[in-house]
Steps between C-alpha positions, in 0.01 A plus 500: 500500500139606442535780756821616338338505154198696637731752670695540176179565307386766752843662487482517119192714527725772629701494178389759238274321250349575167122505523421582131410200299773444243567202272811291558423233241267412222454310178392517143292236322600500133270427200656153486391439863152632424471255218605211726241604757231503226600155380485332838171675579311320222417187696364703796298729267349195323414332834318809627304553180412135465371480859275806457388485138416129510294528822123490416401720800710809400354787294482407131783618277253567218225761548278341226403203708315621812317178564689207659372255243638712211836576652814455291680233702882535505657157507865583420737787591858535375723804525695510174683830553583717804735796478601801706634817344638819651316832480768760592404730791170310545513126560440177314273371225365148541397313185328161521360279226275220614337229285160398633310183407137612499188285474208722408273196444526121529726336237635838395836637600687808388836651588497860613811716538482729807760776491559725799699817519543658843717783626655447841669747732669457840391682818622504858216395734456641853700203641805604296478207258508525116176399334407441133175678396310479171444846345340391171350183358385419150391147398407396147351167365510332160388166365792281390327186365167313513431128510181296503418184695833491685531278811606664830808285517643682198452852633882564484479479121582865455862448608576349162266683278560785253457864554176574306329813639174676469381848576521585873289812506177318596680285754658804668156638573400179683797483737436555873786758539451529880544129531818499297652796680426333840696201374798727423487639858506135631812431292678775708424344840799261492751759371382739770562232766847456361565872511393503869769239572764751387469684828526190720760485781795279418737358767871592497575334840264360761469847656549723193254547216491719190204637307490665150238777479393664168508878527267574207329344205753369241607701201414368148723562200612324181793357695275329753335540838711669766425479872679677784522327839602599850644229733409498870671277757360368825691353791304331778182634349610864504573705189855612479557866422777543250788719630614621161278729284465310171565672172184462287558207276370476144521209252832516308487536125683173456209311652267578210729357240518148637364207286384327821142480623578713805786712630513573875710791629635553852666819626809521712276617783294183483799292590619732771148488649498118486828468697381767742191294577704182543730680742204627700375148518834383637535251212878544473583521865698206631713369790833344398684267748877549467609231745798563737757755401726468804687206650254507784144405402347838414214452254434808294175588318443761231163655439457676162222753482415683177454869527204636290715700268589251225484620141484334163688675222418400134745569221505373145538126508568475875348558842663572839353469848646718769456348846561646845527264798538534872705216651454407866777284647414304811731305737467379851862584597567842638862470397401442139256791513778724625736373226224551241435862598866583435542306179151509338603624155779263452297202623203582277716511192722204582272263676143588439459669164555193275251301707245788507527545124445131437213460748318812396496404135389151588211631706393747226500222243280286722250785549491596127521138360128478443498826300252782518157487349463705185180691423263250336145376468398155620472233234799647313872450542808633314728315257810589302597752772799723450648752745662807359671744743522859396595819679235573762265223395462127405292367210352149506368404151300179508216305336170399649381150559151399607525243780314172458505440874548725809800504731777634284665815619628811317807618674817695424820347613 
């Protein structure tokens, strides 16, 4: 079977292929999805800032205390607000408000509000992965409240206190801007790892894998963040060249009007390519024992082999799969083989066709029962998934969910 698959792959190289990189699927992250990502990012942001700002060995956050003995010790860090907003044609704006419990001297504690504004854009690195990069960073600081003779065990007091404020002009001059902007860059390390996972190879069958590759940096608009992807398929470790030149696919207008966090879109060519790859892997090929068809004991075997010319046709509200099979009939009796050569059409329709139809559908359901992995980043899965079939494309509106544990899969049935 491995030799047969390898031969099929080599023969497919002779088929005219499309070498230009063209998208066959993609997605749009809506403002609602962006808000969800900001909300679930608060614990991570707080953990990173707490680890660095509360460590005595790191550069001081305040420029006015150069001596270790006079440093403003930070004893509490809480992210009170984190938001992401769209900047059309440019990128994102990150806004973070952090309350700091600062001890400038023994028995004295004050609460400082650190506010950070940072502009972020997305680039494609040399490895072909998307990467978040900070293009501007502006931190400000203001004193929220002062207390005298407060014990360290009550440093979280500011959670329940009022919002009295004092002038921040002097405090802004004392901020170590470089230190703060380095912290912003550290906040992007985990999201960039998650973006890298977007291009991971996902299994379809044991010998067939697919991979979603971004073709360019995403587009930013008031409707959301749009990304175009090209799907590649591998069989036995070899990339399968697609035999049909894909029509350049762009995100449909309907995708930007969904109230969901994310809308994925798949072109008709994506599905045709998927079945082409499965055919090249021999995933649907099967041998069907028919038993004895004559009074004498003449066992007959049917071998169904898919020809690599199947096509998916998408219409409004429905989809059709056109399959082409080659059926090999085997029997040990020369008399039956002679009879078959004279009556093949009638036999196929009367004896074999119902069984072939039933067995082929059963085999396809087994292969596709686990679904196909959707484009996704690790640590996230999809909920409230809906599948909407339109002419030439399929939309999959869904919501995001941050996983509390690993192991869940994001597939399309």
